[in-house]
C-alpha positions as CSV (number, residue, x, y, z in Angstrom):
1,M,100.4,116.0,37.8
2,S,99.5,115.7,41.5
3,I,96.3,117.7,41.3
4,E,94.6,117.1,38.9
5,K,92.3,120.1,38.1
6,I,88.7,118.5,36.2
7,G,85.9,121.1,35.4
8,S,85.4,123.0,39.1
9,G,87.2,120.3,41.3
10,Y,90.9,118.9,41.9
11,I,91.8,115.4,42.5
12,P,95.3,114.5,44.5
13,T,96.9,111.7,42.9
14,C,99.7,109.7,43.6
15,D,102.5,110.3,40.7
16,F,103.3,106.4,41.7
17,C,100.3,104.6,41.6
18,G,97.1,106.9,40.9
19,E,96.0,106.1,43.9
20,E,93.6,109.4,44.5
21,L,91.8,111.2,47.3
22,P,88.4,113.0,47.5
23,E,87.7,116.1,44.7
24,E,88.4,119.0,46.3
25,Y,86.8,122.0,44.9
26,D,90.0,124.8,46.0
27,F,93.7,124.3,45.2
28,Y,94.6,124.8,48.7
29,D,92.4,122.8,50.3
30,A,94.0,119.5,47.5
31,V,97.1,120.5,49.0
32,D,95.8,120.8,52.8
33,A,94.5,116.9,52.2
34,K,98.2,115.5,50.8
35,K,99.6,117.0,53.6
36,A,96.1,115.6,56.4
37,A,97.0,112.5,54.7
38,G,100.6,111.8,55.2
39,W,101.4,112.0,51.8
40,K,105.4,113.4,50.5
41,S,107.2,115.8,48.2
42,V,109.1,113.3,47.1
43,K,111.6,113.4,43.7
44,D,111.4,110.7,41.2
45,K,114.1,109.6,39.3
46,F,114.4,111.7,37.4
47,G,114.3,115.0,40.3
48,E,112.2,116.4,39.9
49,W,108.7,116.3,42.2
50,A,106.4,114.6,42.5
51,D,103.4,113.1,45.7
52,A,103.4,110.0,46.8
53,C,100.7,108.4,49.1
54,P,102.0,106.5,52.3
55,D,101.9,103.5,51.2
56,C,104.3,104.4,47.9
57,A,106.4,106.6,50.6
58,A,107.3,103.7,52.7
59,A,108.1,101.2,49.1
60,M,110.6,103.5,48.6
61,G,111.8,103.7,51.5
62,R,112.3,108.0,50.7
63,G,110.7,110.6,52.9
64,P,110.6,114.4,51.5
65,S,113.9,115.1,50.0
66,S,115.0,118.7,50.8
67,A,116.3,121.9,50.6
68,K,119.5,121.2,52.7
69,D,119.2,117.2,50.5
70,D,119.9,119.2,47.1
71,F,122.3,121.8,47.9
72,S,124.8,119.4,50.3
73,G,128.0,119.9,49.0
74,I,128.1,123.1,47.3
75,G,130.7,125.0,47.7
76,R,132.5,122.0,49.4
77,Q,135.3,121.8,47.3
């Protein structure tokens, strides 16, 4: 899970290397902290959404996937 609930806090965790951001006490603050730190939501090799710290996102050569990417080619013959 990208944001782990531990006790009463939420810790954003990179799904690839395990890097953690400081604990937040509200889930939405943790989401905002990920965005502010430059983390990307990407699709992993199984097609599942995952959070990547800037180093892991760069190593994968990927930015965030988008709905446009998910549905490209649908409806075309």
